[in-house]
C-alpha positions as CSV (number, residue, x, y, z in Angstrom):
1,X,-20.4,14.5,4.2
2,X,-22.5,11.7,5.6
3,X,-21.4,8.2,6.6
4,X,-24.0,6.7,4.3
5,X,-22.4,8.1,1.0
6,X,-18.6,8.1,1.4
7,X,-18.1,6.8,-2.2
8,X,-18.8,10.3,-3.6
9,X,-15.3,11.3,-2.6
10,X,-13.6,8.3,-4.2
11,X,-12.3,8.4,-7.7
12,X,-9.8,6.5,-9.9
13,X,-6.1,7.6,-9.7
14,X,-5.0,10.2,-12.2
15,X,-1.3,10.7,-13.3
16,X,-1.2,14.2,-11.6
17,X,-1.9,12.5,-8.2
18,X,1.6,11.1,-7.8
19,X,3.2,13.7,-5.6
20,X,0.1,13.8,-3.3
21,X,0.2,10.0,-2.9
22,X,3.9,10.0,-2.2
23,X,3.3,12.6,0.4
24,X,0.5,10.6,2.1
25,X,2.7,7.5,2.1
26,X,5.4,9.5,4.0
27,X,2.8,11.1,6.4
28,X,1.4,7.7,7.3
29,X,4.6,5.7,7.1
30,X,5.3,5.2,10.8
31,X,2.6,2.6,11.6
32,X,-0.1,5.0,10.4
33,X,1.6,8.1,12.0
34,X,3.7,10.8,10.3
35,X,7.1,9.5,9.3
36,X,8.5,12.8,8.0
37,X,11.0,13.0,10.8
38,X,12.4,9.5,10.2
39,X,13.6,9.9,6.6
40,X,16.3,12.1,5.0
41,X,14.8,11.6,1.6
42,X,11.1,12.3,1.7
43,X,10.3,10.4,-1.5
44,X,12.1,7.2,-0.7
45,X,9.3,5.4,1.1
46,X,6.9,6.2,-1.8
47,X,9.3,4.7,-4.3
48,X,8.7,1.4,-2.6
49,X,5.1,1.5,-1.6
50,X,3.4,3.8,-4.1
51,X,5.4,4.3,-7.3
52,X,5.5,0.8,-8.7
53,X,1.7,0.4,-8.3
54,X,1.1,3.6,-10.2
55,X,3.5,2.4,-12.9
56,X,2.3,-1.1,-13.4
57,X,-1.3,-1.3,-12.2
58,X,-2.8,2.2,-12.3
59,X,-6.3,0.8,-13.0
60,X,-6.2,-0.6,-9.4
61,X,-5.4,2.7,-7.8
62,X,-8.2,4.8,-6.2
63,X,-8.0,8.0,-4.2
64,X,-10.1,10.1,-1.8
65,X,-10.4,13.7,-2.9
66,X,-12.2,16.3,-0.9
67,X,-12.3,20.1,-1.8
68,X,-9.5,19.5,-4.2
69,X,-7.2,17.8,-1.7
70,X,-6.2,14.1,-1.9
71,X,-6.6,12.6,1.5
72,X,-6.0,8.9,1.0
73,X,-5.5,6.1,-1.4
74,X,-5.7,2.4,-2.0
75,X,-3.3,0.6,-4.4
76,X,-3.5,-3.0,-5.6
77,X,-1.6,-5.6,-7.6
78,X,-3.7,-8.3,-9.2
79,X,-1.0,-11.0,-9.4
80,X,1.8,-10.6,-6.8
81,X,4.2,-12.8,-8.7
82,X,3.8,-10.9,-11.9
83,X,4.1,-7.6,-10.0
84,X,7.4,-8.8,-8.3
85,X,8.8,-9.7,-11.7
86,X,7.9,-6.4,-13.3
87,X,9.5,-4.5,-10.4
88,X,12.7,-6.6,-10.7
89,X,12.9,-6.0,-14.4
90,X,11.8,-2.4,-14.7
91,X,11.4,-0.6,-11.3
92,X,14.3,-1.6,-9.0
93,X,17.2,-1.3,-11.4
94,X,17.1,2.5,-11.8
95,X,16.5,2.9,-8.1
96,X,19.5,0.7,-7.3
97,X,21.6,3.0,-9.4
98,X,20.1,6.1,-7.7
99,X,20.4,4.7,-4.2
100,X,23.5,2.5,-3.7
101,X,23.6,0.4,-0.5
102,X,26.0,3.0,1.1
103,X,23.8,6.0,0.3
104,X,22.7,6.5,3.9
105,X,24.1,5.6,7.4
106,X,23.6,1.9,8.0
107,X,21.5,2.5,11.1
108,X,19.1,5.0,9.5
109,X,15.5,4.4,8.4
110,X,16.5,5.4,4.8
111,X,19.1,2.6,4.7
112,X,16.5,0.1,5.7
113,X,14.4,1.1,2.6
114,X,17.4,1.1,0.4
115,X,18.2,-2.4,1.5
116,X,14.7,-3.4,0.5
117,X,15.3,-1.9,-3.0
118,X,18.4,-4.0,-3.4
119,X,17.0,-7.1,-1.7
120,X,13.2,-7.0,-2.1
121,X,11.2,-9.5,-0.3
122,X,9.1,-12.2,-2.0
123,X,5.6,-13.1,-0.9
124,X,5.3,-16.6,0.5
125,X,4.1,-19.3,-1.9
126,X,1.4,-20.6,0.4
127,X,0.0,-17.0,0.7
128,X,-0.1,-16.2,-3.0
129,X,-1.6,-19.6,-3.8
130,X,-4.9,-18.6,-2.3
131,X,-4.5,-14.8,-2.1
132,X,-2.5,-13.8,-5.2
133,X,-3.3,-10.1,-5.1
134,X,-2.1,-7.7,-2.5
135,X,-2.8,-4.1,-1.5
136,X,-1.7,-1.0,0.4
137,X,-4.1,1.6,1.9
138,X,-3.3,4.8,3.6
139,X,-5.6,7.7,4.8
140,X,-4.7,11.0,6.4
141,X,-6.4,11.9,9.7
142,X,-9.1,14.1,8.1
143,X,-10.3,11.0,6.1
144,X,-10.3,8.6,9.0
145,X,-13.4,7.5,11.0
146,X,-15.8,8.4,8.2
147,X,-16.3,5.1,6.4
148,X,-14.0,6.1,3.6
149,X,-11.4,3.4,4.3
150,X,-14.1,0.7,4.1
151,X,-15.4,2.3,0.9
152,X,-12.0,2.3,-0.6
153,X,-11.5,-1.3,0.3
154,X,-14.8,-2.3,-1.3
155,X,-13.9,-0.4,-4.4
156,X,-10.6,-2.3,-4.8
157,X,-12.1,-5.7,-3.9
158,X,-14.6,-5.3,-6.6
159,X,-11.9,-4.3,-9.1
160,X,-9.7,-7.2,-8.1
161,X,-12.6,-9.6,-8.4
162,X,-13.4,-8.3,-11.9
163,X,-9.8,-8.8,-12.8
164,X,-9.9,-12.4,-11.8
165,X,-8.1,-12.4,-8.4
166,X,-9.8,-14.7,-6.0
167,X,-8.1,-13.4,-2.9
168,X,-5.9,-10.6,-1.6
169,X,-3.3,-10.2,1.2
170,X,-1.6,-7.4,2.9
171,X,1.1,-6.8,5.5
172,X,0.6,-4.8,8.7
173,X,2.7,-4.1,11.8
174,X,1.7,-6.3,14.7
175,X,1.7,-3.3,17.0
176,X,-0.6,-1.2,14.8
177,X,-3.7,-2.3,16.6
178,X,-6.0,0.2,14.9
179,X,-5.1,-1.0,11.5
180,X,-5.3,-4.7,12.5
181,X,-8.8,-4.0,13.9
182,X,-9.8,-2.3,10.7
183,X,-8.8,-5.2,8.6
184,X,-10.3,-7.7,10.9
185,X,-13.7,-6.0,10.7
186,X,-13.4,-6.1,6.9
187,X,-13.1,-9.9,7.0
188,X,-9.3,-10.3,6.8
189,X,-7.8,-13.2,8.8
190,X,-4.2,-13.6,10.0
191,X,-2.3,-15.9,7.6
192,X,1.2,-15.6,9.0
193,X,3.0,-13.9,11.9
194,X,6.5,-12.9,10.8
195,X,8.6,-10.9,13.3
196,X,6.8,-7.7,14.4
197,X,4.2,-8.1,11.6
198,X,1.1,-9.9,10.4
199,X,0.2,-11.1,7.0
200,X,-3.6,-11.0,6.6
201,X,-5.8,-12.1,3.7
202,X,-9.4,-12.5,2.6
203,X,-11.4,-13.5,-0.4
204,X,-12.3,-10.8,-2.9
205,X,-16.0,-11.9,-2.8
206,X,-18.2,-9.2,-1.2
């Protein structure tokens, strides 16, 4: 595989990819590092950051596959407000029944995710005004440093632009310097600085 042609490993999401994407989400869920040790329920983090995108906007999901193994993904939502509404109506209710607020010890990482299920955040109005779309991207180590992350981002930016979204935003841990650098090199700028995090955005124009 050469750096000049990474797109040959990128394809659209297929329904059979779900388990692999949930697993990647877990294995990159600690600021890009493996979070397997942090969670009692290994699927819980994927229920927040993978599942609803595959359910509501599968056409904006792309994966890296090499030698039959899925090594990374990018997921997008064209209209964050519409996505939030769809989650509130169709995605969160069954998860709230499955994971009541007292399902895990209050000081556990699982409990933090369950709290998000019951009290999901809402993107700031001034962010979605100019950057109505949002995304998540995660790559396992074998896919990193090969230009594949950039290629995934370009694939999604093109799809979002074709879908009519003028801008896209994302959240990243402020301490995750590698990810912040990656996004900065791709043209993302810091929009907000909530505690221990950054909200970054850019136009979908290439």
